[in-house]
Every structure is written in structure tokens, then in C-alpha cells.
C-alpha positions in Angstrom: 36.1 17.2 8.5 32.7 16.5 10.0 32.2 12.7 9.5 30.1 11.9 12.5 26.3 12.7 12.9 24.8 13.2 16.4 21.2 12.0 16.5 18.6 12.1 19.2 16.0 9.4 19.0 12.7 10.1 20.7 9.7 7.8 21.1 6.8 9.9 20.4 3.9 9.8 22.7 5.8 9.0 25.9 5.8 11.0 28.9 8.3 11.4 30.4 10.2 11.1 27.1 11.9 7.8 26.2 15.0 8.8 24.2 18.6 8.1 23.2 21.4 10.0 21.7 23.7 8.3 19.3 26.8 9.0 17.2 26.9 7.4 13.7 29.3 7.8 10.8 27.9 9.9 7.8 28.7 6.9 5.4 26.4 4.6 7.2 23.3 3.4 5.4 19.9 3.7 6.7 19.9 0.0 7.1 22.7 0.3 9.6 20.9 3.2 11.3 17.9 0.9 11.6 20.2 -1.7 13.5 21.5 1.2 15.8 18.0 2.3 16.7 16.9 -1.3 17.4 19.8 -1.8 19.7 19.8 1.6 21.5 16.0 1.6 22.0 15.9 -1.9 23.2 13.6 -3.2 20.4 14.0 -6.8 19.1 13.9 -6.2 15.4 10.9 -8.4 15.0 8.8 -6.2 12.9 8.9 -4.1 9.8 9.9 -0.6 9.8 10.3 2.7 7.6 12.1 5.9 7.7 10.6 9.1 6.1 13.0 12.0 5.4 11.6 15.0 3.6 8.7 13.1 2.1 11.1 10.3 0.9 10.2 6.7 2.2 13.3 4.7 3.0 13.0 1.1 4.1 13.3 -2.6 3.4 11.7 -3.3 0.0 9.3 -6.2 0.3 6.9 -6.4 -2.6 4.4 -8.4 -0.6 4.1 -5.7 2.2 5.0 -2.4 0.4 2.0 -0.2 1.0 2.4 2.1 -2.1 0.8 5.6 -1.2 2.1 7.3 -4.3 5.8 7.5 -3.1 8.1 4.6 -4.0 10.0 3.0 -1.2 13.9 3.4 -1.5 15.9 0.5 -0.3 17.6 1.3 3.0 20.6 -0.6 2.2 21.4 1.6 -0.7 21.0 5.1 0.9 23.7 6.6 3.0 22.8 9.1 5.7 25.2 11.8 4.1 23.1 11.5 0.9 19.9 12.5 2.6 20.8 14.3 5.7 21.9 17.9 5.8 24.5 19.6 7.9 22.5 21.2 10.6 19.2 20.5 12.5 16.9 18.1 10.6 14.3 15.6 11.6 13.5 12.1 10.2 10.5 10.0 11.1 11.1 6.3 12.0 8.2 3.9 12.4 8.8 0.5 13.9 6.2 -2.2 14.0 3.2 -1.1 11.9 0.8 -2.8 14.1 1.7 -1.1 17.4 3.1 1.8 15.5 6.0 2.9 17.5 6.6 6.5 16.0 10.0 7.8 16.6 11.5 11.4 15.9 15.1 11.4 14.9 16.7 14.9 15.3 20.1 15.5 13.5 21.6 17.6 16.3 25.1 18.2 14.8 27.9 17.0 12.7 31.2 16.3 14.4 34.7 15.4 13.6 35.5 11.7 14.1 37.5 10.8 17.2 40.1 8.1 16.6 39.5 6.9 20.1 35.8 6.1 19.6 34.3 3.0 17.8 31.2 4.1 16.0 28.2 3.8 16.3 27.8 4.7 19.9 25.1 5.7 22.2 26.1 8.5 24.4 23.1 9.0 26.8 19.5 8.0 27.1 16.6 7.9 29.3 14.1 5.4 30.4 13.3 1.8 29.3 11.9 1.1 26.0 8.2 -0.4 26.0 8.1 -4.3 25.6 7.4 -5.5 22.1 3.8 -6.2 21.2 2.2 -4.4 24.2 -0.3 -2.5 22.2 1.5 0.7 21.2 1.6 3.7 23.4 -2.1 3.2 24.9 -1.2 -0.5 25.6 2.2 0.5 27.1 0.7 2.9 29.7 -2.2 0.5 30.5 0.5 -2.3 31.0 2.4 0.3 33.4 -0.8 0.9 35.2 -1.6 -2.6 35.8 2.0 -3.7 37.0 2.1 -0.7 39.2 -1.1 -1.5 40.9 -0.4 -4.3 43.4 -4.0 -5.0 43.8 -5.0 -5.2 40.1 -6.5 -8.6 39.4 -4.5 -8.9 36.0 -1.1 -7.8 37.6 0.3 -11.4 38.0 -0.6 -12.3 34.6 1.0 -9.2 33.2 4.1 -9.8 35.2 4.3 -13.3 33.9 3.9 -12.0 30.3 6.7 -9.6 30.9 9.0 -12.3 32.2 8.6 -11.5 35.9 9.5 -7.9 36.0 9.5 -4.5 34.0 11.5 -1.5 35.3 10.4 1.5 33.3 13.2 3.6 34.5 15.9 1.1 33.5 18.5 2.1 30.9 21.9 0.6 30.8 24.3 2.7 28.6 27.1 0.2 28.9 24.9 -2.7 27.9 23.8 -0.9 24.7 27.2 0.0 23.8 28.4 -3.5 24.3 25.6 -4.7 22.0 26.4 -2.0 19.3 30.1 -3.2 19.6 29.3 -6.7 19.2 27.0 -6.2 16.2 29.1 -3.7 14.3 32.6 -4.8 15.1 32.3 -8.5 15.5 34.6 -9.5 12.5 
């Protein structure tokens, strides 16, 4: 029985593409998927987010922040992946931080049988470092990289200080991501 969903997460607007591939149980909620994305991509879970699947908005209902565009927001804690996703290729949009608008495309690549030797969720592969939070979205991210990579730029030192001294755009530590996933989902 195919109980595991393989999903590729891509951060739209990045070139080369920043992406991760994860395996999650089909009985997981969209709330759990949000946590997996946060850890796998390297976000800090400091902002609001929302999924859109086949025109259905799924997220964290917060009356004071809910922007009603005619579609009601369904609570992510109550919706399982298997109740929305179909067997086969399907895409879901995921927006993180409505200010910076980090737009992700989630592609359901395939459904797999569970492997008793694997603790799910798990990240199987990925490429490149996630942008730092609050850097101004995709345009701000590329401006930040331009400044950091220009040793003669007058704002370079200030930018490096803001980044905590260093930012490696190529860094991605699969082992660290999976340690964080295990700690978050299996700490009990």
C-alpha cells in the first residue's frame, strides 16, 4: 500500500533553483507539512503561511489576519494530505511570509510504500541554501548576494554583520535537516 508521498519543494524565482525532496506520510496534516517545509528549506517559522491546492486555501485560521478573497481558509490542522492530494503528479502552492512572499511550488512526484527502516518525514536531497528571513523577497535576496559577493561594495560589511558574519549560498546540510526533522517529529 502506498502510504508515503514524495514531494519536491521548489522556491520560485530562484536561479539556480533552491529545492528539497521530502517523503511524508499520507496521513500527515497540512500543519505537519508546513513544519516539514520550514525545517527542510531552512526557514525560521516566524511568519504567516498558506497552501493553495486546486483553488482551496489551507492554512492557520487567524480571524484578525485572514484575507477573505471569496474562498474560505480551511484549518491546516484538520486537513490530511491524503484527503487533498491525488495519486500521481499534482502541484500545491505554498506561500511563506506575505511580506517577502516566498512562493514555493510543491510537486507530488509519486506515492511509495512505507519502508519500516525509515522514520518519516525525511528529506532525501536538496540544493542550495535558503535565503535569510526578512531580506526582501527574491529581489532583496539577489541584491544581498550581489553586495556580499562584491568585496569592494560599501555596504558589504554592514550586510555581513546583518547576516551574522557569513552567508554561503551553496550550503545545504542534508544530515542537519534530517536531525532537525527527527528532533521535531520524534522527540517524545
